[in-house]
C-alpha positions in Angstrom: 0.0 0.0 0.0 1.4 3.5 -1.0 0.3 4.9 2.2 1.8 7.0 4.9 1.2 6.2 8.6 2.7 7.4 11.7 4.7 4.6 13.5 5.0 4.7 17.3 8.0 7.2 17.6 6.3 9.4 14.9 2.9 9.5 16.8 4.7 12.0 19.2 5.5 14.2 16.2 3.2 16.8 14.5 3.8 17.8 10.7 1.9 21.0 10.4 1.3 23.7 7.7 3.3 26.8 8.7 2.7 28.7 5.5 1.2 28.5 2.1 1.6 30.4 -1.2 0.8 30.5 -4.9 1.5 32.2 -8.1 -0.5 32.6 -11.4 0.7 34.5 -14.4 -1.2 37.8 -15.2 -2.1 36.9 -18.7 -5.7 35.6 -18.9 -6.5 33.6 -22.0 -10.2 33.5 -23.0 -11.9 30.6 -24.6 -12.2 32.7 -27.7 -8.4 33.5 -27.9 -7.3 29.9 -27.5 -9.8 28.5 -29.9 -8.5 30.9 -32.5 -5.2 29.3 -32.0 -6.3 25.7 -31.9 -9.2 25.8 -34.4 -10.7 22.4 -33.3 -13.7 21.4 -35.4 -16.7 19.3 -35.1 -17.0 16.2 -37.5 -19.0 18.4 -40.0 -16.2 21.0 -40.0 -17.9 23.6 -37.9 -15.4 25.2 -35.5 -16.1 24.8 -31.8 -17.7 27.7 -30.0 -16.5 29.1 -26.7 -19.7 28.1 -25.1 -18.7 24.4 -25.8 -15.7 24.8 -23.6 -17.8 26.2 -20.7 -20.5 23.5 -21.2 -18.2 20.5 -21.3 -15.1 21.6 -19.3 -16.5 24.4 -17.0 -13.6 26.6 -18.0 -14.1 30.3 -18.9 -10.5 31.4 -19.0 -7.0 30.2 -18.0 -3.6 31.6 -17.2 -0.9 31.0 -19.9 2.2 33.0 -20.5 2.2 32.6 -24.3 1.6 35.1 -27.1 -1.0 33.3 -29.1 -1.2 36.2 -31.5 2.4 35.9 -32.4 2.6 32.2 -31.7 5.7 32.3 -29.6 6.8 31.9 -26.0 9.1 34.8 -24.9 12.4 33.8 -23.6 13.2 34.2 -19.9 15.4 37.2 -20.8 12.5 38.8 -22.6 10.3 38.3 -19.5 8.7 35.0 -20.4 7.7 32.9 -17.4 8.8 29.2 -17.2 8.4 26.5 -14.7 11.2 27.5 -12.5 9.8 31.1 -12.3 6.4 29.7 -11.3 7.8 27.5 -8.6 10.1 30.3 -7.3 7.3 32.8 -6.9 5.0 30.4 -5.2 7.8 29.2 -2.9 8.8 32.7 -1.9 5.2 33.5 -1.1 4.9 30.4 1.1 8.2 31.1 3.0 7.0 34.7 3.6 3.7 33.4 4.9 5.6 31.1 7.2 7.9 33.9 8.4 11.0 32.0 7.3 13.6 32.0 4.7 15.3 29.5 2.3 18.2 29.0 4.6 15.8 27.3 7.1 14.5 24.8 4.6 15.9 21.3 5.4 14.0 19.4 2.5 12.7 20.9 -0.7 10.2 18.7 -2.6 9.3 19.9 -6.2 6.4 18.3 -8.0 6.2 19.0 -11.7 6.1 17.3 -15.1 7.3 20.3 -16.9 10.6 21.2 -15.4 12.9 23.7 -17.1 15.4 20.8 -17.9 14.7 17.1 -17.6 18.1 15.5 -16.8 19.8 14.9 -13.4 17.4 17.3 -11.6 19.4 20.1 -13.0 16.5 22.5 -12.8 17.2 22.6 -9.1 20.2 24.8 -9.7 17.9 27.7 -10.6 15.6 27.1 -7.7 18.3 26.6 -5.1 20.0 29.8 -6.0 16.7 31.8 -6.3 15.5 30.6 -3.0 18.8 30.8 -1.1 18.6 27.2 0.0 21.5 25.6 1.9 23.8 23.4 0.0 23.1 20.6 2.2 19.2 20.8 1.9 17.7 17.6 0.7 16.3 18.0 -2.8 13.6 15.7 -4.3 11.9 16.0 -7.7 8.7 14.0 -8.4 8.1 14.0 -12.1 4.3 13.4 -11.7 1.1 14.9 -12.8 -2.1 16.0 -11.1 -1.9 13.6 -8.2 1.7 14.1 -7.6 1.1 16.1 -4.4 0.3 12.8 -2.6 3.9 11.6 -3.2 5.2 15.2 -2.4 3.4 15.3 0.9 4.4 11.7 1.8 8.1 12.4 1.0 8.2 15.6 3.0 6.4 14.1 6.0 8.7 11.0 6.2 11.8 13.2 6.1 10.4 15.6 8.7 9.6 13.0 11.2 13.0 11.5 10.8 14.8 14.7 11.5 12.4 16.5 13.9 12.4 19.5 14.4 12.7 20.4 10.7 11.2 22.4 7.9 10.1 21.3 4.4 9.2 23.3 1.4 6.8 21.5 -1.0 6.1 23.2 -4.4 4.0 22.1 -7.3 4.2 23.8 -10.6 2.9 23.4 -14.1 4.0 25.2 -17.2 2.3 23.8 -20.4 2.9 27.1 -22.2 6.5 26.2 -22.7 5.4 23.4 -24.9 3.3 25.4 -27.3 4.5 26.4 -30.7 3.5 26.4 -34.4 5.9 23.5 -35.1 3.9 21.2 -32.8 0.4 22.5 -33.5 -0.7 19.7 -35.7 0.4 17.0 -33.3 -2.6 17.9 -31.0 -4.8 16.3 -33.7 -2.8 13.1 -34.1 -3.6 11.7 -30.6 -5.3 8.3 -30.6 -8.3 9.6 -28.8 -8.9 12.2 -31.7 -9.2 14.9 -28.9 -5.6 15.8 -28.1 -6.5 19.4 -28.6 -8.3 19.3 -25.2 -4.8 19.4 -23.4 -4.1 23.1 -24.3 -7.7 24.0 -23.7 -7.6 22.6 -20.1 -4.1 23.0 -18.8 -2.6 26.2 -17.5 0.4 27.8 -15.9 0.5 28.2 -12.1 2.2 27.0 -8.9 1.3 26.4 -5.3 3.5 25.8 -2.3 3.3 24.9 1.4 5.9 25.1 4.2 5.6 22.2 6.6 7.2 21.9 10.1 7.7 19.0 12.3 7.8 19.4 16.1 7.5 17.2 19.1 3.9 16.7 20.2 3.1 17.0 23.9 1.8 13.8 25.5 -2.0 13.8 25.8 -2.4 16.4 23.0 -4.6 15.4 20.1 -2.7 14.8 16.8 -2.7 17.8 14.4 -1.1 18.7 11.1 -0.8 16.0 8.5 -2.8 13.1 9.6 -2.7 10.6 6.7 -1.6 10.4 3.1 -2.3 7.5 0.9 -2.2 6.9 -2.8 -2.4 4.1 -5.4 -1.0 3.7 -8.9 -2.7 2.2 -11.9 -0.1 1.3 -14.5 -2.7 0.0 -17.1 -4.3 3.5 -17.4 -2.3 5.8 -19.7 -3.3 9.5 -19.2 -0.3 11.3 -20.6 1.7 10.8 -23.8 5.2 12.0 -23.6 7.5 9.4 -25.0 10.5 11.3 -26.2 13.5 12.4 -24.3 14.4 9.1 -22.6 16.9 6.3 -23.5 14.1 4.4 -25.3 13.3 7.4 -27.6 16.1 9.9 -27.3 15.4 13.3 -28.7 15.8 13.7 -32.5 14.2 15.4 -35.4 11.9 12.5 -36.2 10.3 12.6 -32.8 9.6 16.3 -32.4 5.9 15.8 -32.1 6.4 13.3 -29.2 7.5 16.3 -27.1 4.1 17.9 -27.1 2.3 18.3 -23.8 -0.6 15.9 -24.3 -3.2 14.4 -22.2 -6.1 12.0 -22.9 -9.0 14.2 -21.8 -11.4 11.5 -22.7 -9.8 8.9 -20.5 -9.6 11.5 -17.7 -13.3 12.1 -17.8 -13.9 8.3 -17.7 -11.7 7.6 -14.6 -12.3 10.8 -12.6 -15.4 9.9 -10.7 -14.6 6.3 -10.2 -11.1 7.1 -8.8 -12.4 9.9 -6.7 -14.8 7.4 -5.2 -11.8 5.1 -4.4 -10.1 8.0 -2.7 -13.2 8.6 -0.5 -13.3 4.9 0.3 -9.6 5.0 1.4 -10.4 7.9 3.6 -13.3 6.2 5.2 -11.1 3.1 5.8 -8.3 5.1 7.5 -10.5 7.5 9.4 -10.8 5.4 12.7 -7.1 4.9 13.2 -5.7 8.0 11.5 -8.3 11.0 11.7 -10.6 10.2 14.7 -7.8 10.5 17.2 -7.5 14.1 16.0 -11.1 15.0 15.7 -12.8 12.8 18.2 -15.4 12.0 15.7 -16.5 9.2 13.4 -16.4 9.7 9.7 -18.7 12.5 8.6 -18.4 14.6 5.6 -19.7 17.7 7.5 -16.6 17.5 9.9 -14.3 18.5 7.0 -14.1 22.2 6.6 -12.9 22.2 2.9 -12.7 19.3 0.4 -10.0 20.1 -2.1 -10.6 18.0 -5.3 -8.0 18.2 -8.1 -9.2 20.7 -10.6 -9.2 18.7 -13.7 -12.2 20.6 -15.1 -15.2 22.2 -13.6 -17.7 19.6 -14.9 -16.0 16.5 -13.5 -15.3 18.2 -10.2 -18.8 19.1 -9.6 -20.1 15.7 -10.8 -17.7 14.0 -8.4 -18.6 16.2 -5.4 -22.3 15.5 -6.0 -21.6 11.7 -6.3 -19.8 11.7 -3.0 -22.4 13.8 -1.2 -20.1 16.6 -0.4 -21.6 20.0 0.6 -21.2 22.2 -2.5 -20.2 25.2 -0.4 -17.2 23.3 1.0 -15.8 22.2 -2.4 -13.9 25.2 -3.9 -13.6 25.6 -7.6 -10.8 27.4 -9.2 -10.5 25.8 -12.6 -13.2 27.9 -14.1 -10.7 30.9 -14.2 -7.4 29.4 -13.8 -7.5 26.3 -15.8 -6.1 22.9 -14.8 -2.7 23.7 -13.0 -2.0 19.9 -12.4 -0.6 19.2 -8.9 -0.6 22.8 -8.0 -4.4 23.3 -8.3 -5.3 22.2 -4.7 -2.3 24.1 -3.2 -3.6 27.3 -5.0 -7.1 26.7 -3.5 -5.6 26.1 0.0 -3.5 29.4 -0.2 -6.5 31.3 -1.3 -8.8 29.9 1.5 -6.2 30.6 4.2 -5.6 34.3 3.0 -9.3 34.9 2.7 -10.1 33.4 6.2 -12.3 30.6 4.8 -10.1 28.1 6.8 -8.5 28.6 10.1 -6.2 26.9 12.5 -7.9 23.8 13.8 -9.9 23.1 10.7 -9.9 19.6 9.2 -9.4 19.7 5.4 -9.1 16.8 2.9 -7.4 16.6 -0.5 -8.6 14.1 -3.1 -6.4 13.8 -6.2 -6.3 11.9 -9.5 -3.7 12.3 -12.3 -1.0 11.1 -14.4 2.0 9.2 -12.9 3.0 5.5 -13.2 0.1 5.4 -15.7 -2.5 7.0 -13.4 -2.5 7.8 -9.7 -5.2 8.5 -7.2 -4.9 9.4 -3.6 -5.9 11.6 -0.7 -4.5 13.5 2.3 -6.2 14.7 5.6 -4.6 17.4 7.7 -5.7 19.7 10.7 -4.5 23.1 9.9 
């Protein structure tokens, strides 16, 4: 089981959220603008209308640092925003919220499937320098998609418990705009599903971050902080197609289109609700041993202040929330205006809720994720803020 539980020594340790942060590019891209770029058509040849995107994806606009009119991504020197810039801005925001600096970070966990460079975790050079991290800080990169925060939280918590007291910085970022370009445009239409063009409609740039701290827990106190993390993998389900760049298919002129940021949107819609139901089941299974000691209550959806569901698209999130019987007012939606920011989506929502006062210290919150990684991943986390 890919779960995280607290063994006896760790039961005297809390892993709590000390700060949160997020970052989204300023550039808002409307459905009209991106449809002019993509030009997807119905079988009869009629171009899709912006209302189709709202009706089927629940997205009105998204944040993308890309000049669709000129069909180009600005370089970093020209002010273009890349994955590292997104991660850096969100991390700085979280550190400021926690009242700490990069030199205090003992472990830095970065979750992204769109890093600036793909070999040897070399993208960390930019982040370590920009954040002022110590040279002996532990660096971990999870090259995972939308459910990658499950692995990110588990990695951070395991390290924090082993070196208490300690501080971890967990950042999730997503930068699909770095994959756009006229030379790959036609590849969106060659996906086996026939709907590869859904990926640039849905995915967006953004990053979220959290600062976690471990500390001794006084005997007799109820547990708080991160209570439980659990995830599963489904290697028979392929959600993302990105074959080029490894030793099986090294980068060459012939496989340029294999570098396109593509996702099977049809498959995501098929598996979203069933895998969310599985997450819900795992949470119920773990509740008596992992969550009840902190809350003193049996499982009850009403005892959770906020349910952070991965923001795949607005339609499937609302459908899953209704299926699970979650109170609509406790299921925040951000994908309608931000797009799908992959693993960053729920951290962005948490940061917004904390800053707006919608969640407070002592509130129980739950995260439910599905996404690409080892085929497909699904998982949950529960924490007392």
